[in-house]
C-alpha positions in Angstrom: 0.0 0.0 0.0 2.9 2.4 0.8 4.3 2.0 -2.7 1.0 2.8 -4.3 0.7 6.0 -2.1 4.2 7.1 -3.1 3.6 6.5 -6.8 0.2 8.4 -6.6 1.9 11.3 -4.7 4.6 11.6 -7.4 2.1 11.5 -10.2 -0.2 14.0 -8.5 2.9 16.3 -8.1 3.3 16.3 -11.9 5.9 13.6 -12.5 5.6 12.2 -16.1 7.4 9.0 -15.2 7.8 7.3 -11.8 10.4 4.6 -11.2 10.4 2.9 -7.8 13.6 1.4 -6.3 14.2 -0.4 -3.0 15.3 1.8 0.0 18.6 -0.1 0.5 19.5 0.4 -3.1 18.7 4.1 -2.8 20.9 4.3 0.4 23.8 2.6 -1.4 23.5 5.0 -4.3 23.3 8.0 -2.0 26.4 6.9 -0.1 28.3 6.4 -3.3 29.2 2.8 -2.7 26.8 1.3 -5.2 29.1 2.2 -8.1 32.4 1.6 -6.3 31.8 -1.8 -4.8 30.4 -5.0 -6.3 29.9 -7.1 -3.2 29.0 -5.4 0.1 26.7 -5.5 3.1 24.5 -2.5 3.9 23.3 -2.1 7.5 20.7 0.6 8.1 20.0 1.5 11.7 16.9 3.4 12.8 15.1 3.9 16.1 12.8 0.9 15.8 14.7 -1.5 13.5 17.9 -2.6 11.8 17.8 -3.5 8.1 20.5 -5.7 6.7 20.9 -6.1 2.9 23.5 -8.2 1.2 24.6 -7.1 -2.3 26.3 -9.5 -4.8 27.4 -8.2 -8.2 25.6 -4.9 -7.2 22.3 -6.7 -6.9 20.5 -7.1 -3.6 20.3 -10.8 -2.9 19.2 -11.0 0.7 17.4 -8.6 3.0 16.3 -9.0 6.6 14.8 -6.7 9.3 15.5 -6.9 13.0 12.8 -5.2 15.0 14.0 -3.4 18.2 10.5 -2.9 19.5 9.7 -5.3 22.3 7.0 -7.7 21.4 7.1 -6.9 17.7 8.7 -9.9 15.9 9.5 -10.1 12.2 8.0 -13.2 10.6 10.0 -13.0 7.3 
């Protein structure tokens, strides 16, 4: 549902074309490591979770989320 809302917001703002990418990929591009490294692990810390993404040949191959909120367990 969140992806749909993001796409609708971009189109409503006047975007002619909307391309969605995964957040870990956007983070790797923003940090400049996506084009420099081929194999790497990206760890994203936030207040309520830790996201771990493994990239091989610059493609995300594995992703997991560790919840830091007591009683909220990830079933992935």
